[in-house]
C-alpha positions in Angstrom: -99.2 60.8 229.7 -97.8 60.1 226.2 -94.9 58.5 227.6 -97.1 55.8 229.3 -98.6 55.0 226.0 -95.2 54.5 224.5 -94.2 52.2 227.3 -97.4 50.2 226.8 -96.8 49.9 223.0 -93.2 49.0 223.6 -94.4 46.2 225.9 -97.0 44.9 223.7 -94.5 44.9 220.7 -92.5 42.4 222.6 -95.4 39.9 222.8 -95.9 40.3 219.1 -93.4 37.8 217.6 -89.7 37.2 217.1 -87.6 40.3 217.2 -85.4 39.0 214.2 -84.9 36.3 211.8 -85.4 32.8 213.4 -84.0 29.4 211.8 -86.4 27.3 214.0 -88.2 26.9 217.3 -88.2 23.3 218.5 -90.0 22.0 221.6 -90.3 18.5 223.4 -89.5 16.3 226.5 -86.0 15.0 226.8 -84.3 12.9 229.6 -82.5 14.6 232.4 -79.0 13.9 233.8 -80.0 10.7 235.4 -82.0 9.5 232.4 -85.1 9.2 234.5 -86.4 12.7 234.8 -88.3 14.5 232.1 -87.3 18.0 231.1 -89.6 20.2 229.1 -87.1 21.5 226.4 -87.3 24.7 224.1 -84.5 25.2 221.6 -84.6 28.4 219.3 -82.1 29.1 216.7 -81.7 32.7 215.7 -80.5 33.6 212.0 -81.9 33.6 208.5 -83.5 30.4 207.3 -80.4 29.2 205.4 -77.9 30.2 208.2 -74.9 27.8 209.1 -74.3 29.6 212.5 -76.0 32.0 214.9 -77.2 32.6 218.4 -79.3 29.9 220.3 -81.7 30.3 223.3 -82.3 27.1 225.3 -84.9 26.9 228.1 -85.2 23.7 230.3 -87.7 23.0 233.0 -87.8 20.0 235.3 -91.0 18.2 235.1 -90.6 16.3 238.5 -91.9 18.3 241.5 -88.8 17.6 243.7 -86.5 19.2 241.0 -88.3 22.2 240.0 -86.1 24.6 242.0 -82.8 22.7 241.1 -80.8 25.1 238.8 -79.2 22.0 236.8 -82.6 21.1 235.6 -84.1 24.7 234.9 -81.9 26.5 232.6 -82.2 29.6 230.4 -79.0 29.8 228.2 -77.9 31.7 225.4 -74.8 31.2 223.3 -73.6 30.4 219.7 -74.8 27.4 217.4 -73.4 25.9 214.2 -74.4 23.6 211.5 -72.1 20.7 211.1 -71.7 17.4 209.2 -71.3 14.3 211.3 -70.0 10.9 210.0 -70.6 7.6 211.6 -68.5 4.7 211.6 -70.0 3.5 208.2 -69.1 7.0 206.6 -72.8 8.0 206.5 -73.3 11.9 206.9 -75.7 13.6 208.9 -76.5 17.4 209.4 -76.0 18.2 212.9 -76.6 21.4 215.1 -74.0 21.9 217.7 -74.4 24.2 220.7 -71.5 25.8 221.9 -71.1 25.9 225.9 -74.4 24.0 226.4 -75.1 23.6 229.9 -74.0 20.3 231.5 -77.5 18.9 231.8 -78.0 19.3 227.8 -76.4 17.2 224.8 -74.6 19.8 222.7 -75.2 18.1 219.4 -78.6 17.3 217.5 -79.3 15.7 214.3 -81.5 17.7 212.0 -83.7 15.0 210.2 -85.3 15.5 207.0 -88.6 16.1 208.4 -87.1 18.9 210.7 -86.9 17.0 214.0 -83.7 17.7 216.3 -82.6 14.1 217.8 -80.0 14.6 220.6 -76.8 13.0 219.8 -75.1 11.9 223.0 -72.0 10.3 221.0 -71.2 12.0 217.8 -69.1 8.9 216.6 -72.4 7.1 216.6 -75.4 9.2 215.5 -78.6 7.4 216.5 -81.8 7.9 214.5 -83.7 4.6 215.9 -87.4 4.8 216.9 -86.0 4.7 220.7 -83.8 8.0 220.0 -86.6 9.7 218.1 -88.8 9.6 221.3 -86.8 12.3 222.8 -86.6 14.4 219.5 -87.4 17.9 219.6 -90.4 18.8 217.4 -90.3 21.9 215.1 -93.2 24.5 215.9 -95.0 26.0 212.9 -94.1 29.6 212.4 -97.6 30.5 213.0 -97.8 29.1 216.6 -98.1 31.5 219.3 -94.9 32.4 221.1 -92.8 31.1 218.2 -89.0 32.3 218.5 -89.6 33.4 222.0 -87.7 31.8 224.6 
């Protein structure tokens, strides 16, 4: 009987919050491979708040009914991330997050803006923070959000 309570407590503890330090949890909607299909995207970076590298957890889900079962659009992926500095053609520097071995459907680089947005960077030679690029930026969740740090 006691073992049953222990299992319940362990299960409930798994719902309580992140299991370790989390740099951030971002969510949003991005364009899919064809540029036409919306993907619900969640990106979690594990590590201390000032970490320069760590483990990432990426979850994407197709928002179009015909693609819901397609594994290219519905991904749960974990690998390493690293903070980098990108420079554009005018030698302006940007802080970027690089996702190692990101699935083919995902851009492996994101600009980290001053207000905490993660903007996908399809071309690291030409980082873009235009209003059009910001439409597909991932927005940081407050640390008090339900599910924060959980893929």
